[in-house]
C-alpha positions as CSV (number, residue, x, y, z in Angstrom):
1,M,17.9,64.9,9.2
2,L,17.6,61.3,10.6
3,S,18.1,60.7,14.2
4,R,21.1,58.4,13.5
5,D,22.7,61.2,11.4
6,A,22.3,63.5,14.4
7,E,24.0,60.9,16.6
8,H,26.9,60.5,14.1
9,L,27.5,64.3,14.1
10,Y,27.4,64.3,17.9
11,W,30.0,61.5,18.2
12,L,32.1,62.8,15.4
13,S,32.6,66.0,17.3
14,R,33.3,64.3,20.6
15,Y,36.0,62.1,19.1
16,V,37.7,65.0,17.3
17,E,37.7,67.0,20.6
18,R,39.0,63.9,22.4
19,V,42.0,63.6,20.1
20,E,42.9,67.2,20.9
21,N,42.4,66.8,24.6
22,T,44.5,63.6,24.8
23,A,47.3,65.2,22.8
24,R,47.3,68.2,25.1
25,L,47.5,66.0,28.2
26,I,50.5,64.1,26.8
27,N,52.3,67.2,25.6
28,V,51.8,69.2,28.8
29,N,52.7,66.2,31.1
30,S,55.9,65.6,29.1
31,E,56.9,69.2,29.8
32,L,55.9,69.0,33.4
33,M,57.9,65.8,34.0
34,L,61.1,67.6,32.9
35,D,60.8,69.8,36.0
36,F,59.2,67.3,38.3
37,P,61.4,65.8,41.0
38,G,61.4,62.2,42.3
39,D,59.3,59.4,40.9
40,K,58.0,60.6,37.5
41,T,55.7,57.6,37.1
42,L,53.3,59.3,39.5
43,G,52.7,62.0,36.9
44,W,52.1,59.5,34.1
45,Q,49.8,57.5,36.3
46,S,47.6,60.5,36.9
47,I,46.9,60.8,33.2
48,I,45.7,57.3,33.0
49,E,43.4,58.0,36.0
50,T,42.2,61.2,34.5
51,L,41.0,59.3,31.4
52,D,39.4,56.6,33.6
53,N,41.5,53.8,31.9
54,L,43.3,52.4,34.9
55,D,41.8,48.9,34.8
56,I,42.5,48.5,31.1
57,Y,46.0,49.9,31.4
58,Q,47.0,47.6,34.3
59,R,45.9,44.5,32.4
60,R,48.4,45.5,29.7
61,Y,51.4,47.0,31.6
62,M,53.1,46.5,35.0
63,T,54.5,50.0,35.4
64,F,53.7,53.6,34.5
65,K,56.8,54.3,32.5
66,E,56.5,57.1,30.1
67,A,56.9,54.9,27.0
68,N,54.2,52.6,28.2
69,V,51.7,55.4,28.9
70,I,52.3,57.2,25.7
71,N,51.9,54.0,23.7
72,F,48.7,53.2,25.5
73,L,47.3,56.7,25.0
74,C,48.3,56.9,21.4
75,Y,48.2,53.5,19.8
76,E,46.8,50.8,22.1
77,E,43.9,49.0,20.4
78,A,42.6,47.8,23.7
79,N,42.2,51.4,24.9
80,P,38.9,52.6,23.4
81,N,40.0,56.2,24.0
82,S,43.4,56.0,22.4
83,I,44.2,58.7,19.8
84,K,44.2,56.0,17.1
85,N,40.8,54.6,18.1
86,S,39.3,58.1,18.4
87,L,40.5,59.0,14.9
88,I,39.1,55.7,13.5
89,K,35.8,56.4,15.1
90,A,35.8,60.0,14.0
91,A,36.5,58.9,10.4
92,Y,33.7,56.4,10.5
93,N,31.2,59.1,11.7
94,V,32.4,61.6,9.2
95,K,31.8,59.0,6.4
96,E,28.3,58.5,7.7
97,T,27.6,62.3,7.7
98,R,29.5,63.5,4.7
99,D,26.4,64.7,3.0
100,Y,25.9,67.3,5.8
101,L,29.5,68.5,6.0
102,P,31.7,70.6,3.7
103,Q,34.2,68.5,1.8
104,S,37.1,70.2,3.5
105,A,35.9,69.0,6.9
106,T,35.6,65.4,5.8
107,E,39.1,65.6,4.2
108,Q,40.5,67.1,7.4
109,V,39.4,64.2,9.6
110,N,40.6,61.6,7.0
111,N,43.9,63.3,6.6
112,L,44.5,63.3,10.3
113,L,43.9,59.5,10.5
114,N,46.0,58.8,7.4
115,E,48.9,60.8,8.6
116,F,48.7,59.1,12.0
117,N,48.6,55.7,10.4
118,R,51.6,56.5,8.2
119,G,53.6,57.4,11.3
120,T,54.1,61.0,10.3
121,L,52.5,62.0,13.6
122,K,54.6,60.3,16.3
123,A,53.4,61.2,19.8
124,R,56.5,60.7,21.9
125,R,58.5,63.0,24.2
126,G,61.0,65.0,22.2
127,Q,58.5,65.4,19.4
128,P,56.1,68.1,20.6
129,K,55.6,69.3,17.0
130,D,53.9,66.0,16.2
131,L,51.5,66.4,19.1
132,Y,50.8,70.0,18.1
133,K,49.9,68.7,14.6
134,L,47.2,66.6,16.2
135,I,46.0,69.6,18.3
136,E,46.0,72.0,15.4
137,G,44.4,69.4,13.1
138,S,41.5,68.9,15.5
139,Q,41.1,72.7,15.8
140,R,41.2,73.1,12.1
141,F,38.2,70.8,11.7
142,F,36.2,72.9,14.1
143,G,37.4,76.0,12.4
144,I,36.1,74.7,9.1
145,I,32.7,73.9,10.7
146,N,32.5,77.5,12.2
147,D,33.4,79.0,8.8
148,N,30.6,77.1,7.0
149,F,27.8,77.2,9.5
150,S,26.3,79.9,11.7
151,T,23.3,78.0,13.0
152,G,21.0,75.0,12.3
153,L,20.8,71.5,13.6
154,V,24.0,70.2,12.0
155,F,26.0,73.0,13.6
156,E,24.3,72.6,17.0
157,F,24.8,68.9,17.3
158,I,28.5,69.3,16.5
159,R,28.8,72.0,19.1
160,L,26.9,69.9,21.6
161,G,29.3,67.0,21.3
162,R,32.3,69.3,21.5
163,Y,31.3,71.1,24.6
164,I,30.1,68.0,26.4
165,E,33.4,66.3,25.7
166,R,35.2,69.4,26.9
167,V,33.3,69.6,30.2
168,D,34.0,66.0,30.8
169,M,37.7,66.4,30.3
170,I,38.0,69.6,32.4
171,S,36.2,68.1,35.3
172,R,38.2,64.9,35.2
173,T,41.5,66.8,35.0
174,L,40.6,69.0,37.9
175,D,39.5,66.1,40.0
176,T,42.6,64.0,39.3
177,L,44.8,66.9,40.3
178,C,42.9,67.2,43.6
179,V,43.4,63.5,44.3
180,S,47.1,63.5,43.4
181,K,47.7,66.4,45.8
182,K,47.2,63.9,48.6
183,N,50.5,62.4,47.7
184,S,53.2,64.1,49.8
185,Q,55.7,64.1,46.9
186,T,53.5,66.4,44.7
187,H,52.2,68.6,47.5
188,D,55.3,70.8,47.6
189,F,55.0,71.5,43.8
190,S,51.4,72.6,43.6
191,T,52.3,75.9,41.8
192,L,54.0,73.8,39.1
193,E,51.0,71.6,38.8
194,W,48.4,74.4,38.6
195,A,50.6,76.1,35.9
196,S,50.5,72.8,34.0
197,M,46.7,72.7,34.3
198,L,46.6,76.2,32.7
199,R,48.9,75.2,29.9
200,N,46.8,72.0,29.3
201,L,43.8,74.2,28.7
202,S,45.7,77.0,26.8
203,A,44.6,79.3,29.6
204,Q,47.9,80.9,30.6
205,G,47.4,84.2,28.8
206,A,43.7,84.6,29.7
207,Y,44.4,83.7,33.3
208,R,47.3,86.3,33.6
209,E,45.1,88.9,32.0
210,E,42.4,88.4,34.6
211,S,44.4,87.6,37.7
212,K,47.2,90.2,37.3
213,G,49.3,88.1,39.6
214,E,51.1,84.9,40.3
215,I,49.6,81.5,39.8
216,E,47.6,80.6,42.9
217,R,45.4,77.7,43.5
218,G,42.2,79.6,44.5
219,S,42.4,82.1,41.7
220,V,43.0,79.3,39.1
221,L,40.0,77.3,40.4
222,R,37.8,80.4,40.3
223,F,39.0,81.1,36.7
224,L,38.4,77.6,35.4
225,F,35.1,77.2,37.1
226,K,33.5,80.6,36.8
227,N,35.0,82.7,34.0
228,K,32.3,83.9,31.6
229,G,34.5,84.4,28.5
230,F,37.3,81.8,28.4
231,P,36.1,79.0,26.1
232,R,37.5,76.2,28.4
233,S,36.0,77.3,31.7
234,L,33.2,75.1,33.0
235,N,30.8,78.1,33.1
236,T,31.4,79.0,29.5
237,C,31.1,75.4,28.2
238,L,27.8,74.9,30.1
239,R,26.4,78.1,28.7
240,E,27.3,77.0,25.2
241,I,25.6,73.6,25.8
242,D,22.5,75.6,26.9
243,K,22.6,77.4,23.6
244,C,22.7,74.1,21.7
245,V,19.7,72.8,23.7
246,A,17.8,75.9,22.7
247,V,17.2,74.6,19.2
248,L,15.4,71.5,20.5
249,P,11.6,71.5,20.9
250,N,10.2,71.0,24.3
251,N,13.5,72.0,25.9
252,S,12.2,73.8,29.0
253,L,13.1,71.0,31.4
254,L,16.5,70.5,30.0
255,K,17.3,74.2,30.1
256,E,16.1,74.4,33.7
257,E,18.4,71.6,34.6
258,V,21.5,73.1,33.0
259,Y,20.6,76.4,34.6
260,K,20.7,74.7,38.0
261,V,24.1,73.2,37.3
262,I,25.5,76.6,36.2
263,E,24.0,78.2,39.3
264,R,25.5,75.5,41.5
265,I,29.0,76.3,40.1
266,M,28.6,80.1,40.3
267,S,27.3,80.1,43.8
268,S,29.9,77.7,45.2
269,I,33.1,79.0,46.8
270,V,35.4,76.5,45.0
271,E,38.4,78.7,45.5
272,G,38.1,78.2,49.2
273,Y,37.6,74.4,49.2
274,D,40.3,72.1,50.4
275,D,41.3,69.1,48.2
276,V,38.8,66.7,49.8
277,K,35.8,69.1,49.6
278,L,36.7,70.0,46.0
279,H,37.0,66.3,45.1
280,N,33.6,65.7,46.6
281,F,32.1,68.7,44.8
282,L,33.6,67.5,41.4
283,E,32.4,63.9,42.0
284,T,28.8,65.2,42.5
285,F,29.1,67.5,39.5
286,K,30.3,64.7,37.3
287,V,27.5,62.4,38.3
288,R,24.9,65.1,37.7
289,F,26.5,66.1,34.4
290,L,26.5,62.5,33.2
291,I,22.8,62.2,33.9
292,L,22.2,65.5,32.2
293,T,24.3,64.5,29.2
294,K,22.2,61.3,28.7
295,E,19.0,63.5,28.8
296,Y,20.5,65.8,26.2
297,I,21.2,62.9,23.9
298,K,17.9,61.2,24.5
299,A,16.0,64.5,23.9
300,G,18.0,65.4,20.8
301,F,17.9,62.1,19.0
302,T,14.3,61.5,19.9
303,C,13.5,65.0,18.5
304,M,15.2,64.1,15.2
305,L,13.3,60.8,15.1
306,N,10.0,62.5,15.5
307,L,10.8,65.2,12.9
308,S,11.9,62.6,10.4
309,S,8.9,60.3,10.8
């Protein structure tokens, strides 16, 4: 495998996962706003902040009305992370790697883009089924991959991209919620927001099974940071990334670094942090994880370059 092919597989996976995550955010936030009192634009603004698109958004729109935000997240060409742009980039990468993938996986990505372009998937409030189609379509792609691979470089580069994208989104979403809690209007509805967080990560059932009680900030944080089995906890995602790194040669330094990040999470008492301390913890984590991600990519693609030369 050429290094550029490994890179295409990695980004293919990230873009497909990004489509699912963005569709989840829109869908869950639409449901949350039905119960949210007062100025609902605050809730839609938080999504833009989560995805780190505030500057681009404010150059295009004056307010955070629901229709504006959904259009920006789904269709806006100026938004590099819109669902449309993510699907276009996923289709490009799947074309470049079609010789490594089962035909059904290639068709799944192309079908998602074609349906979206035809307007059969319209992401707007009142049409949750359309967003579910995007979520299910993305999951179906990874299901096809899991059914056709058990190990090997193709499989691990796809998994690496997926879990790196997932960690990035989880940490962003948690951090944005911490920051939004400083607003007095949202402060009295924290239970509603933490329940929304669990729904966004499809974690309601797993959380209830573990906590055996009501939704409470500390227990939700402990679950999302430290749970060892739930596929969208930070701990689980980082351990899956560690497994991907294991296939690379000369991986000892990378494995040592990811181990340190995991240990940092597991030894922290995040459930007891106030919003400011949790925000600072997440900011430090995101910076460290970004550096680590760049090292993963550099090591992985350099490895493929050396193997192919």
